[in-house]
All heavy atoms as TSV, in Angstrom:
chain	resi	resn	atom	element	x	y	z
A	1	MET	N	N	36.210	-0.462	-22.203
A	1	MET	CA	C	34.789	-0.587	-22.073
A	1	MET	C	C	34.489	-0.860	-20.615
A	1	MET	O	O	35.062	-1.803	-20.020
A	1	MET	CB	C	34.282	-1.671	-23.007
A	1	MET	CG	C	32.793	-1.825	-22.898
A	1	MET	SD	S	32.209	-2.621	-24.410
A	1	MET	CE	C	31.712	-4.166	-23.816
A	2	ALA	N	N	33.606	-0.117	-20.039
A	2	ALA	CA	C	33.224	-0.237	-18.583
A	2	ALA	C	C	32.036	-1.146	-18.476
A	2	ALA	O	O	31.120	-1.154	-19.308
A	2	ALA	CB	C	32.921	1.142	-18.029
A	3	ALA	N	N	32.051	-1.913	-17.363
A	3	ALA	CA	C	30.897	-2.766	-17.085
A	3	ALA	C	C	29.786	-1.963	-16.459
A	3	ALA	O	O	30.062	-1.087	-15.614
A	3	ALA	CB	C	31.330	-3.921	-16.168
A	4	THR	N	N	28.575	-2.179	-16.824
A	4	THR	CA	C	27.420	-1.502	-16.296
A	4	THR	C	C	26.519	-2.455	-15.560
A	4	THR	O	O	26.142	-3.506	-16.104
A	4	THR	CB	C	26.623	-0.833	-17.412
A	4	THR	OG1	O	27.455	-0.007	-18.170
A	4	THR	CG2	C	25.490	0.030	-16.860
A	5	ALA	N	N	26.236	-2.092	-14.317
A	5	ALA	CA	C	25.299	-2.931	-13.514
A	5	ALA	C	C	23.857	-2.550	-13.855
A	5	ALA	O	O	23.542	-1.351	-13.825
A	5	ALA	CB	C	25.598	-2.763	-12.061
A	6	ILE	N	N	23.045	-3.491	-14.129
A	6	ILE	CA	C	21.629	-3.255	-14.418
A	6	ILE	C	C	20.847	-3.493	-13.148
A	6	ILE	O	O	20.829	-4.586	-12.570
A	6	ILE	CB	C	21.123	-4.145	-15.543
A	6	ILE	CG1	C	21.918	-3.879	-16.799
A	6	ILE	CG2	C	19.638	-3.947	-15.755
A	6	ILE	CD1	C	21.613	-4.827	-17.950
A	7	MET	N	N	20.164	-2.437	-12.678
A	7	MET	CA	C	19.361	-2.576	-11.449
A	7	MET	C	C	18.008	-3.156	-11.810
A	7	MET	O	O	17.375	-2.741	-12.810
A	7	MET	CB	C	19.146	-1.161	-10.820
A	7	MET	CG	C	20.425	-0.557	-10.350
A	7	MET	SD	S	21.281	-1.500	-9.117
A	7	MET	CE	C	20.145	-1.398	-7.790
A	8	PRO	N	N	17.538	-4.133	-11.089
A	8	PRO	CA	C	16.239	-4.734	-11.378
A	8	PRO	C	C	15.126	-3.779	-11.100
A	8	PRO	O	O	15.208	-2.915	-10.220
A	8	PRO	CB	C	16.146	-5.957	-10.437
A	8	PRO	CG	C	17.101	-5.607	-9.338
A	8	PRO	CD	C	18.169	-4.742	-9.924
A	9	ARG	N	N	14.053	-3.880	-11.876
A	9	ARG	CA	C	12.863	-3.028	-11.650
A	9	ARG	C	C	11.889	-3.844	-10.805
A	9	ARG	O	O	11.627	-5.012	-11.117
A	9	ARG	CB	C	12.266	-2.681	-12.980
A	9	ARG	CG	C	11.185	-1.584	-12.862
A	9	ARG	CD	C	10.518	-1.355	-14.160
A	9	ARG	NE	N	9.203	-2.032	-13.995
A	9	ARG	CZ	C	8.449	-2.377	-15.023
A	9	ARG	NH1	N	8.793	-2.176	-16.230
A	9	ARG	NH2	N	7.295	-2.976	-14.770
A	10	TYR	N	N	11.324	-3.194	-9.838
A	10	TYR	CA	C	10.378	-3.855	-8.955
A	10	TYR	C	C	8.985	-3.295	-9.143
A	10	TYR	O	O	8.791	-2.096	-9.341
A	10	TYR	CB	C	10.769	-3.720	-7.498
A	10	TYR	CG	C	12.042	-4.433	-7.125
A	10	TYR	CD1	C	13.246	-3.771	-7.127
A	10	TYR	CD2	C	12.086	-5.808	-6.883
A	10	TYR	CE1	C	14.436	-4.442	-6.855
A	10	TYR	CE2	C	13.206	-6.471	-6.566
A	10	TYR	CZ	C	14.412	-5.815	-6.549
A	10	TYR	OH	O	15.568	-6.441	-6.288
A	11	ASP	N	N	7.966	-4.142	-9.070
A	11	ASP	CA	C	6.591	-3.752	-9.115
A	11	ASP	C	C	6.005	-4.029	-7.747
A	11	ASP	O	O	6.341	-5.069	-7.109
A	11	ASP	CB	C	5.797	-4.493	-10.187
A	11	ASP	CG	C	6.267	-4.133	-11.596
A	11	ASP	OD1	O	6.608	-2.964	-11.809
A	11	ASP	OD2	O	6.291	-5.031	-12.432
A	12	GLN	N	N	5.131	-3.180	-7.285
A	12	GLN	CA	C	4.443	-3.344	-6.018
A	12	GLN	C	C	3.110	-3.947	-6.295
A	12	GLN	O	O	2.370	-3.523	-7.196
A	12	GLN	CB	C	4.319	-2.019	-5.289
A	12	GLN	CG	C	3.678	-2.176	-3.913
A	12	GLN	CD	C	3.627	-0.807	-3.233
A	12	GLN	OE1	O	3.881	0.256	-3.826
A	12	GLN	NE2	N	3.282	-0.855	-1.957
A	13	VAL	N	N	2.755	-4.997	-5.557
A	13	VAL	CA	C	1.498	-5.695	-5.780
A	13	VAL	C	C	0.707	-5.742	-4.450
A	13	VAL	O	O	1.304	-6.085	-3.429
A	13	VAL	CB	C	1.758	-7.120	-6.287
A	13	VAL	CG1	C	0.431	-7.883	-6.448
A	13	VAL	CG2	C	2.559	-7.069	-7.574
A	14	LEU	N	N	-0.536	-5.408	-4.485
A	14	LEU	CA	C	-1.420	-5.479	-3.333
A	14	LEU	C	C	-2.215	-6.756	-3.441
A	14	LEU	O	O	-2.895	-6.994	-4.402
A	14	LEU	CB	C	-2.352	-4.294	-3.291
A	14	LEU	CG	C	-3.415	-4.296	-2.204
A	14	LEU	CD1	C	-2.754	-4.241	-0.833
A	14	LEU	CD2	C	-4.369	-3.147	-2.374
A	15	VAL	N	N	-2.119	-7.601	-2.412
A	15	VAL	CA	C	-2.825	-8.898	-2.411
A	15	VAL	C	C	-3.653	-9.016	-1.148
A	15	VAL	O	O	-3.139	-8.770	-0.027
A	15	VAL	CB	C	-1.788	-10.092	-2.476
A	15	VAL	CG1	C	-2.533	-11.381	-2.460
A	15	VAL	CG2	C	-0.927	-9.939	-3.676
A	16	ASN	N	N	-4.912	-9.342	-1.271
A	16	ASN	CA	C	-5.745	-9.601	-0.101
A	16	ASN	C	C	-5.815	-11.104	0.150
A	16	ASN	O	O	-6.221	-11.872	-0.715
A	16	ASN	CB	C	-7.172	-9.054	-0.363
A	16	ASN	CG	C	-7.160	-7.539	-0.432
A	16	ASN	OD1	O	-6.528	-6.897	0.353
A	16	ASN	ND2	N	-7.889	-7.038	-1.398
A	17	ILE	N	N	-5.357	-11.495	1.304
A	17	ILE	CA	C	-5.273	-12.937	1.650
A	17	ILE	C	C	-6.194	-13.199	2.860
A	17	ILE	O	O	-6.159	-12.429	3.827
A	17	ILE	CB	C	-3.808	-13.298	2.094
A	17	ILE	CG1	C	-2.815	-12.959	0.978
A	17	ILE	CG2	C	-3.697	-14.706	2.507
A	17	ILE	CD1	C	-2.957	-13.843	-0.243
A	18	PRO	N	N	-6.992	-14.267	2.840
A	18	PRO	CA	C	-7.742	-14.587	4.065
A	18	PRO	C	C	-6.760	-14.870	5.237
A	18	PRO	O	O	-5.684	-15.370	5.050
A	18	PRO	CB	C	-8.425	-15.914	3.646
A	18	PRO	CG	C	-8.416	-15.926	2.160
A	18	PRO	CD	C	-7.191	-15.200	1.730
A	19	HIS	N	N	-7.209	-14.394	6.394
A	19	HIS	CA	C	-6.334	-14.479	7.566
A	19	HIS	C	C	-5.846	-15.883	7.849
A	19	HIS	O	O	-4.687	-16.072	8.245
A	19	HIS	CB	C	-7.058	-13.952	8.804
A	19	HIS	CG	C	-6.279	-13.918	10.011
A	19	HIS	ND1	N	-5.244	-12.998	10.178
A	19	HIS	CD2	C	-6.254	-14.668	11.127
A	19	HIS	CE1	C	-4.658	-13.223	11.392
A	19	HIS	NE2	N	-5.287	-14.244	11.953
A	20	VAL	N	N	-6.673	-16.859	7.617
A	20	VAL	CA	C	-6.273	-18.264	7.909
A	20	VAL	C	C	-5.159	-18.775	6.956
A	20	VAL	O	O	-4.471	-19.706	7.286
A	20	VAL	CB	C	-7.493	-19.250	7.844
A	20	VAL	CG1	C	-8.487	-18.887	8.909
A	20	VAL	CG2	C	-8.136	-19.233	6.467
A	21	GLU	N	N	-4.970	-18.092	5.798
A	21	GLU	CA	C	-3.958	-18.501	4.795
A	21	GLU	C	C	-2.703	-17.655	4.918
A	21	GLU	O	O	-1.730	-17.900	4.199
A	21	GLU	CB	C	-4.521	-18.407	3.416
A	21	GLU	CG	C	-5.688	-19.308	3.126
A	21	GLU	CD	C	-5.300	-20.760	3.166
A	21	GLU	OE1	O	-4.099	-21.081	2.937
A	21	GLU	OE2	O	-6.191	-21.601	3.376
A	22	MET	N	N	-2.664	-16.672	5.814
A	22	MET	CA	C	-1.521	-15.789	5.882
A	22	MET	C	C	-0.205	-16.451	6.207
A	22	MET	O	O	0.827	-16.151	5.646
A	22	MET	CB	C	-1.805	-14.655	6.885
A	22	MET	CG	C	-0.888	-13.514	6.788
A	22	MET	SD	S	-1.027	-12.761	5.147
A	22	MET	CE	C	0.254	-11.572	5.255
A	23	LYS	N	N	-0.259	-17.446	7.103
A	23	LYS	CA	C	0.982	-18.132	7.479
A	23	LYS	C	C	1.575	-18.846	6.290
A	23	LYS	O	O	2.778	-18.835	6.033
A	23	LYS	CB	C	0.713	-19.098	8.639
A	23	LYS	CG	C	1.927	-19.771	9.194
A	23	LYS	CD	C	1.582	-20.580	10.401
A	23	LYS	CE	C	2.806	-21.250	10.993
A	23	LYS	NZ	N	2.482	-22.049	12.187
A	24	ARG	N	N	0.706	-19.535	5.501
A	24	ARG	CA	C	1.167	-20.254	4.350
A	24	ARG	C	C	1.694	-19.294	3.266
A	24	ARG	O	O	2.726	-19.558	2.633
A	24	ARG	CB	C	0.012	-21.094	3.765
A	24	ARG	CG	C	0.388	-21.919	2.616
A	24	ARG	CD	C	-0.734	-22.771	2.102
A	24	ARG	NE	N	-1.193	-23.626	3.136
A	24	ARG	CZ	C	-2.369	-24.293	3.130
A	24	ARG	NH1	N	-3.154	-24.120	2.072
A	24	ARG	NH2	N	-2.761	-25.051	4.098
A	25	PHE	N	N	0.993	-18.158	3.091
A	25	PHE	CA	C	1.461	-17.176	2.137
A	25	PHE	C	C	2.808	-16.627	2.480
A	25	PHE	O	O	3.646	-16.445	1.612
A	25	PHE	CB	C	0.399	-16.037	2.019
A	25	PHE	CG	C	0.711	-15.034	0.989
A	25	PHE	CD1	C	0.584	-15.320	-0.351
A	25	PHE	CD2	C	1.183	-13.748	1.336
A	25	PHE	CE1	C	0.865	-14.368	-1.307
A	25	PHE	CE2	C	1.469	-12.805	0.400
A	25	PHE	CZ	C	1.313	-13.110	-0.954
A	26	LYS	N	N	3.023	-16.364	3.760
A	26	LYS	CA	C	4.336	-15.834	4.189
A	26	LYS	C	C	5.429	-16.855	3.955
A	26	LYS	O	O	6.524	-16.470	3.508
A	26	LYS	CB	C	4.272	-15.465	5.702
A	26	LYS	CG	C	3.569	-14.237	6.058
A	26	LYS	CD	C	3.613	-14.019	7.550
A	26	LYS	CE	C	2.886	-12.738	7.928
A	26	LYS	NZ	N	2.909	-12.565	9.386
A	27	ALA	N	N	5.162	-18.118	4.141
A	27	ALA	CA	C	6.122	-19.167	3.900
A	27	ALA	C	C	6.472	-19.253	2.397
A	27	ALA	O	O	7.669	-19.430	2.078
A	27	ALA	CB	C	5.620	-20.508	4.389
A	28	ILE	N	N	5.479	-19.132	1.539
A	28	ILE	CA	C	5.698	-19.151	0.109
A	28	ILE	C	C	6.534	-17.962	-0.323
A	28	ILE	O	O	7.525	-18.108	-1.109
A	28	ILE	CB	C	4.349	-19.174	-0.661
A	28	ILE	CG1	C	3.616	-20.498	-0.409
A	28	ILE	CG2	C	4.590	-18.938	-2.138
A	28	ILE	CD1	C	2.197	-20.509	-0.884
A	29	MET	N	N	6.233	-16.819	0.148
A	29	MET	CA	C	7.019	-15.588	-0.197
A	29	MET	C	C	8.454	-15.671	0.246
A	29	MET	O	O	9.355	-15.281	-0.434
A	29	MET	CB	C	6.342	-14.328	0.378
A	29	MET	CG	C	5.021	-13.959	-0.247
A	29	MET	SD	S	5.149	-13.540	-2.020
A	29	MET	CE	C	4.626	-15.034	-2.762
A	30	LYS	N	N	8.639	-16.259	1.483
A	30	LYS	CA	C	9.985	-16.404	1.972
A	30	LYS	C	C	10.735	-17.418	1.143
A	30	LYS	O	O	11.970	-17.166	0.836
A	30	LYS	CB	C	9.906	-16.859	3.463
A	30	LYS	CG	C	11.287	-16.951	4.083
A	30	LYS	CD	C	11.184	-17.294	5.583
A	30	LYS	CE	C	12.556	-17.366	6.183
A	30	LYS	NZ	N	12.522	-17.688	7.600
A	31	ALA	N	N	10.134	-18.524	0.738
A	31	ALA	CA	C	10.766	-19.499	-0.088
A	31	ALA	C	C	11.162	-18.939	-1.450
A	31	ALA	O	O	12.207	-19.318	-1.999
A	31	ALA	CB	C	9.862	-20.733	-0.271
A	32	LEU	N	N	10.409	-18.028	-1.954
A	32	LEU	CA	C	10.696	-17.397	-3.258
A	32	LEU	C	C	11.657	-16.225	-3.112
A	32	LEU	O	O	11.988	-15.569	-4.113
A	32	LEU	CB	C	9.414	-16.919	-3.967
A	32	LEU	CG	C	8.449	-18.024	-4.364
A	32	LEU	CD1	C	7.139	-17.429	-4.852
A	32	LEU	CD2	C	9.088	-18.894	-5.428
A	33	ASP	N	N	12.057	-15.910	-1.874
A	33	ASP	CA	C	12.986	-14.808	-1.583
A	33	ASP	C	C	12.381	-13.420	-1.916
A	33	ASP	O	O	13.057	-12.581	-2.456
A	33	ASP	CB	C	14.316	-15.017	-2.266
A	33	ASP	CG	C	15.436	-14.189	-1.610
A	33	ASP	OD1	O	15.314	-13.915	-0.391
A	33	ASP	OD2	O	16.352	-13.779	-2.304
A	34	TYR	N	N	11.080	-13.284	-1.648
A	34	TYR	CA	C	10.406	-12.008	-1.832
A	34	TYR	C	C	10.227	-11.308	-0.520
A	34	TYR	O	O	10.069	-11.969	0.511
A	34	TYR	CB	C	9.023	-12.142	-2.500
A	34	TYR	CG	C	9.134	-12.517	-3.973
A	34	TYR	CD1	C	8.533	-13.723	-4.430
A	34	TYR	CD2	C	9.681	-11.671	-4.888
A	34	TYR	CE1	C	8.590	-14.061	-5.751
A	34	TYR	CE2	C	9.748	-11.999	-6.203
A	34	TYR	CZ	C	9.195	-13.174	-6.651
A	34	TYR	OH	O	9.226	-13.501	-7.992
A	35	GLU	N	N	10.210	-10.020	-0.536
A	35	GLU	CA	C	9.973	-9.234	0.673
A	35	GLU	C	C	8.464	-9.032	0.846
A	35	GLU	O	O	7.756	-8.682	-0.093
A	35	GLU	CB	C	10.665	-7.871	0.569
A	35	GLU	CG	C	10.437	-6.978	1.779
A	35	GLU	CD	C	11.101	-5.660	1.600
A	35	GLU	OE1	O	11.561	-5.333	0.523
A	35	GLU	OE2	O	11.062	-4.881	2.580
A	36	LEU	N	N	8.003	-9.230	2.067
A	36	LEU	CA	C	6.549	-9.100	2.338
A	36	LEU	C	C	6.427	-7.938	3.317
A	36	LEU	O	O	6.964	-7.938	4.377
A	36	LEU	CB	C	6.013	-10.393	2.967
A	36	LEU	CG	C	4.520	-10.438	3.248
A	36	LEU	CD1	C	3.746	-10.385	1.925
A	36	LEU	CD2	C	4.186	-11.684	3.993
A	37	VAL	N	N	5.672	-6.912	2.906
A	37	VAL	CA	C	5.445	-5.743	3.735
A	37	VAL	C	C	3.934	-5.658	4.017
A	37	VAL	O	O	3.152	-5.586	3.081
A	37	VAL	CB	C	5.912	-4.457	3.050
A	37	VAL	CG1	C	5.616	-3.256	3.881
A	37	VAL	CG2	C	7.376	-4.552	2.715
A	38	GLN	N	N	3.576	-5.732	5.276
A	38	GLN	CA	C	2.162	-5.636	5.634
A	38	GLN	C	C	1.872	-4.205	6.050
A	38	GLN	O	O	2.637	-3.601	6.793
A	38	GLN	CB	C	1.865	-6.584	6.802
A	38	GLN	CG	C	1.926	-8.018	6.420
A	38	GLN	CD	C	1.540	-8.916	7.549
A	38	GLN	OE1	O	2.440	-9.380	8.271
A	38	GLN	NE2	N	0.251	-9.174	7.768
A	39	ARG	N	N	0.756	-3.693	5.565
A	39	ARG	CA	C	0.314	-2.313	5.905
A	39	ARG	C	C	-1.017	-2.461	6.671
A	39	ARG	O	O	-1.876	-3.235	6.316
A	39	ARG	CB	C	0.085	-1.473	4.682
A	39	ARG	CG	C	1.363	-1.226	3.951
A	39	ARG	CD	C	1.171	-0.344	2.731
A	39	ARG	NE	N	-0.217	-0.133	2.358
A	39	ARG	CZ	C	-0.614	0.739	1.471
A	39	ARG	NH1	N	0.212	1.439	0.821
A	39	ARG	NH2	N	-1.897	0.909	1.166
A	40	ASN	N	N	-1.118	-1.647	7.694
A	40	ASN	CA	C	-2.392	-1.612	8.428
A	40	ASN	C	C	-3.201	-0.424	8.023
A	40	ASN	O	O	-2.799	0.378	7.151
A	40	ASN	CB	C	-2.114	-1.649	9.954
A	40	ASN	CG	C	-1.278	-0.460	10.408
A	40	ASN	OD1	O	-1.238	0.573	9.762
A	40	ASN	ND2	N	-0.620	-0.633	11.505
A	41	GLU	N	N	-4.342	-0.251	8.604
A	41	GLU	CA	C	-5.253	0.808	8.212
A	41	GLU	C	C	-4.628	2.210	8.443
A	41	GLU	O	O	-4.880	3.134	7.710
A	41	GLU	CB	C	-6.595	0.695	8.980
A	41	GLU	CG	C	-7.439	-0.466	8.533
A	41	GLU	CD	C	-7.076	-1.782	9.195
A	41	GLU	OE1	O	-6.244	-1.772	10.161
A	41	GLU	OE2	O	-7.563	-2.848	8.755
A	42	LEU	N	N	-3.850	2.339	9.523
A	42	LEU	CA	C	-3.229	3.605	9.842
A	42	LEU	C	C	-2.228	3.985	8.762
A	42	LEU	O	O	-2.208	5.142	8.324
A	42	LEU	CB	C	-2.514	3.568	11.208
A	42	LEU	CG	C	-1.818	4.837	11.654
A	42	LEU	CD1	C	-2.775	5.995	11.718
A	42	LEU	CD2	C	-1.134	4.636	12.962
A	43	ASP	N	N	-1.444	3.055	8.284
A	43	ASP	CA	C	-0.515	3.314	7.217
A	43	ASP	C	C	-1.243	3.749	5.922
A	43	ASP	O	O	-0.821	4.689	5.259
A	43	ASP	CB	C	0.341	2.038	6.883
A	43	ASP	CG	C	1.266	1.679	8.006
A	43	ASP	OD1	O	1.669	2.570	8.794
A	43	ASP	OD2	O	1.561	0.448	8.125
A	44	GLU	N	N	-2.317	3.103	5.628
A	44	GLU	CA	C	-3.134	3.482	4.418
A	44	GLU	C	C	-3.703	4.879	4.613
A	44	GLU	O	O	-3.739	5.627	3.645
A	44	GLU	CB	C	-4.212	2.418	4.203
A	44	GLU	CG	C	-3.669	1.054	3.793
A	44	GLU	CD	C	-4.715	0.014	3.695
A	44	GLU	OE1	O	-5.923	0.309	3.785
A	44	GLU	OE2	O	-4.333	-1.169	3.448
A	45	ALA	N	N	-4.193	5.191	5.803
A	45	ALA	CA	C	-4.770	6.497	6.056
A	45	ALA	C	C	-3.723	7.608	5.900
A	45	ALA	O	O	-4.018	8.679	5.296
A	45	ALA	CB	C	-5.444	6.547	7.391
A	46	ILE	N	N	-2.549	7.364	6.439
A	46	ILE	CA	C	-1.479	8.350	6.347
A	46	ILE	C	C	-1.079	8.573	4.855
A	46	ILE	O	O	-0.895	9.706	4.412
A	46	ILE	CB	C	-0.255	7.887	7.167
A	46	ILE	CG1	C	-0.584	8.007	8.638
A	46	ILE	CG2	C	0.951	8.731	6.853
A	46	ILE	CD1	C	0.434	7.412	9.577
A	47	GLU	N	N	-1.088	7.493	4.088
A	47	GLU	CA	C	-0.744	7.632	2.688
A	47	GLU	C	C	-1.807	8.429	1.923
A	47	GLU	O	O	-1.492	9.232	1.064
A	47	GLU	CB	C	-0.578	6.232	2.057
A	47	GLU	CG	C	-0.131	6.219	0.616
A	47	GLU	CD	C	0.021	4.852	0.091
A	47	GLU	OE1	O	0.830	4.073	0.658
A	47	GLU	OE2	O	-0.616	4.520	-0.928
A	48	GLU	N	N	-3.058	8.225	2.266
A	48	GLU	CA	C	-4.174	9.007	1.654
A	48	GLU	C	C	-3.984	10.473	1.943
A	48	GLU	O	O	-4.161	11.298	1.065
A	48	GLU	CB	C	-5.520	8.504	2.166
A	48	GLU	CG	C	-5.923	7.142	1.661
A	48	GLU	CD	C	-6.276	7.207	0.160
A	48	GLU	OE1	O	-6.982	8.150	-0.252
A	48	GLU	OE2	O	-5.858	6.279	-0.526
A	49	VAL	N	N	-3.694	10.819	3.169
A	49	VAL	CA	C	-3.482	12.244	3.558
A	49	VAL	C	C	-2.338	12.821	2.814
A	49	VAL	O	O	-2.382	13.920	2.248
A	49	VAL	CB	C	-3.348	12.378	5.103
A	49	VAL	CG1	C	-2.904	13.822	5.437
A	49	VAL	CG2	C	-4.617	12.032	5.800
A	50	GLU	N	N	-1.188	12.093	2.773
A	50	GLU	CA	C	-0.014	12.596	2.088
A	50	GLU	C	C	-0.219	12.771	0.587
A	50	GLU	O	O	0.380	13.619	-0.008
A	50	GLU	CB	C	1.184	11.697	2.383
A	50	GLU	CG	C	1.696	11.740	3.781
A	50	GLU	CD	C	2.759	10.701	4.111
A	50	GLU	OE1	O	2.969	9.817	3.260
A	50	GLU	OE2	O	3.393	10.844	5.176
A	51	SER	N	N	-1.053	11.934	-0.010
A	51	SER	CA	C	-1.298	12.044	-1.434
A	51	SER	C	C	-2.345	13.092	-1.787
A	51	SER	O	O	-2.600	13.367	-2.967
A	51	SER	CB	C	-1.663	10.681	-2.031
A	51	SER	OG	O	-2.926	10.250	-1.521
A	52	GLY	N	N	-2.972	13.657	-0.797
A	52	GLY	CA	C	-3.952	14.770	-1.014
A	52	GLY	C	C	-5.357	14.245	-1.313
A	52	GLY	O	O	-6.158	15.003	-1.858
A	53	ASN	N	N	-5.684	12.992	-0.972
A	53	ASN	CA	C	-7.014	12.470	-1.238
A	53	ASN	C	C	-7.973	12.688	-0.090
A	53	ASN	O	O	-8.924	11.941	0.072
A	53	ASN	CB	C	-6.911	10.973	-1.490
A	53	ASN	CG	C	-6.171	10.685	-2.800
A	53	ASN	OD1	O	-6.179	11.503	-3.686
A	53	ASN	ND2	N	-5.534	9.551	-2.890
A	54	VAL	N	N	-7.735	13.760	0.722
A	54	VAL	CA	C	-8.558	14.036	1.862
A	54	VAL	C	C	-9.056	15.510	1.727
A	54	VAL	O	O	-8.281	16.389	1.375
A	54	VAL	CB	C	-7.792	13.880	3.178
A	54	VAL	CG1	C	-8.603	14.210	4.387
A	54	VAL	CG2	C	-7.259	12.454	3.288
A	55	ILE	N	N	-10.316	15.713	2.012
A	55	ILE	CA	C	-10.864	17.086	2.004
A	55	ILE	C	C	-11.116	17.507	3.412
A	55	ILE	O	O	-11.325	16.700	4.293
A	55	ILE	CB	C	-12.140	17.200	1.179
A	55	ILE	CG1	C	-13.240	16.283	1.724
A	55	ILE	CG2	C	-11.895	16.909	-0.297
A	55	ILE	CD1	C	-14.597	16.511	1.134
A	56	HIS	N	N	-10.945	18.841	3.672
A	56	HIS	CA	C	-11.189	19.363	5.020
A	56	HIS	C	C	-12.409	20.259	5.005
A	56	HIS	O	O	-12.548	21.140	4.154
A	56	HIS	CB	C	-9.981	20.170	5.460
A	56	HIS	CG	C	-8.718	19.348	5.528
A	56	HIS	ND1	N	-8.400	18.589	6.582
A	56	HIS	CD2	C	-7.718	19.206	4.642
A	56	HIS	CE1	C	-7.283	17.961	6.379
A	56	HIS	NE2	N	-6.802	18.309	5.199
A	57	CYS	N	N	-13.370	19.987	5.862
A	57	CYS	CA	C	-14.623	20.792	5.975
A	57	CYS	C	C	-14.751	21.228	7.435
A	57	CYS	O	O	-14.527	20.476	8.344
A	57	CYS	CB	C	-15.801	19.931	5.548
A	57	CYS	SG	S	-15.707	19.352	3.846
A	58	SER	N	N	-15.229	22.464	7.558
A	58	SER	CA	C	-15.411	23.012	8.887
A	58	SER	C	C	-16.825	22.789	9.415
A	58	SER	O	O	-17.066	23.011	10.630
A	58	SER	CB	C	-15.058	24.489	8.924
A	58	SER	OG	O	-15.899	25.182	8.000
A	59	SER	N	N	-17.735	22.393	8.581
A	59	SER	CA	C	-19.115	22.156	9.031
A	59	SER	C	C	-19.746	21.030	8.229
A	59	SER	O	O	-19.251	20.651	7.136
A	59	SER	CB	C	-19.945	23.416	8.904
A	59	SER	OG	O	-20.118	23.736	7.518
A	60	LEU	N	N	-20.841	20.541	8.686
A	60	LEU	CA	C	-21.579	19.504	7.971
A	60	LEU	C	C	-22.125	20.003	6.656
A	60	LEU	O	O	-22.122	19.290	5.651
A	60	LEU	CB	C	-22.711	18.947	8.895
A	60	LEU	CG	C	-23.567	17.840	8.287
A	60	LEU	CD1	C	-22.679	16.642	7.979
A	60	LEU	CD2	C	-24.647	17.400	9.261
A	61	GLU	N	N	-22.599	21.231	6.652
A	61	GLU	CA	C	-23.107	21.808	5.444
A	61	GLU	C	C	-22.036	21.912	4.346
A	61	GLU	O	O	-22.278	21.662	3.162
A	61	GLU	CB	C	-23.749	23.218	5.680
A	61	GLU	CG	C	-25.045	23.151	6.424
A	61	GLU	CD	C	-24.873	22.835	7.915
A	61	GLU	OE1	O	-23.833	23.140	8.494
A	61	GLU	OE2	O	-25.857	22.249	8.490
A	62	GLU	N	N	-20.809	22.278	4.769
A	62	GLU	CA	C	-19.698	22.345	3.828
A	62	GLU	C	C	-19.356	20.959	3.296
A	62	GLU	O	O	-19.078	20.791	2.094
A	62	GLU	CB	C	-18.482	22.952	4.532
A	62	GLU	CG	C	-17.332	23.225	3.600
A	62	GLU	CD	C	-16.155	23.829	4.330
A	62	GLU	OE1	O	-16.266	24.340	5.458
A	62	GLU	OE2	O	-15.058	23.831	3.668
A	63	LEU	N	N	-19.419	19.956	4.141
A	63	LEU	CA	C	-19.177	18.582	3.678
A	63	LEU	C	C	-20.261	18.123	2.701
A	63	LEU	O	O	-19.933	17.548	1.655
A	63	LEU	CB	C	-19.185	17.637	4.872
A	63	LEU	CG	C	-18.971	16.166	4.564
A	63	LEU	CD1	C	-17.691	15.890	3.873
A	63	LEU	CD2	C	-19.121	15.312	5.825
A	64	LYS	N	N	-21.529	18.439	2.960
A	64	LYS	CA	C	-22.607	18.069	2.044
A	64	LYS	C	C	-22.407	18.707	0.704
A	64	LYS	O	O	-22.617	18.067	-0.350
A	64	LYS	CB	C	-23.938	18.473	2.610
A	64	LYS	CG	C	-24.382	17.583	3.788
A	64	LYS	CD	C	-25.758	18.089	4.312
A	64	LYS	CE	C	-26.196	17.313	5.479
A	64	LYS	NZ	N	-27.517	17.831	5.993
A	65	SER	N	N	-22.011	19.983	0.642
A	65	SER	CA	C	-21.828	20.635	-0.618
A	65	SER	C	C	-20.569	20.149	-1.354
A	65	SER	O	O	-20.510	20.127	-2.575
A	65	SER	CB	C	-21.714	22.163	-0.422
A	65	SER	OG	O	-20.552	22.522	0.315
A	66	ALA	N	N	-19.561	19.677	-0.615
A	66	ALA	CA	C	-18.324	19.183	-1.221
A	66	ALA	C	C	-18.546	17.828	-1.888
A	66	ALA	O	O	-17.920	17.533	-2.903
A	66	ALA	CB	C	-17.238	19.061	-0.127
A	67	ILE	N	N	-19.426	16.969	-1.312
A	67	ILE	CA	C	-19.600	15.669	-1.865
A	67	ILE	C	C	-20.794	15.649	-2.883
A	67	ILE	O	O	-21.026	14.613	-3.494
A	67	ILE	CB	C	-19.853	14.603	-0.789
A	67	ILE	CG1	C	-21.011	14.884	0.094
A	67	ILE	CG2	C	-18.545	14.428	0.003
A	67	ILE	CD1	C	-21.338	13.789	1.078
A	68	GLY	N	N	-21.515	16.722	-2.992
A	68	GLY	CA	C	-22.479	16.794	-4.036
A	68	GLY	C	C	-23.886	16.844	-3.527
A	68	GLY	O	O	-24.855	16.646	-3.977
C-alpha cells in the first residue's frame, strides 16, 4: 500500500484594511504563517483586461450605445 500526500486546498480572500491598521494586520498574518499578497490598481486593471471584462470602442457614440 502506497502513502498518498494530501495537498491542502487554499482559498483566496480579499480584505480591505484601513491604512493605519496595515502594519498590525501584516504582523498578525505573519504570526499565523499566512502569505500576504498586496495588489495595486495596476494589477487589478491587468486582471480585468485578461479576464475579458473590458470593452473597446472607437468613438464616444459607440461607447454610449455599448453601455445602453
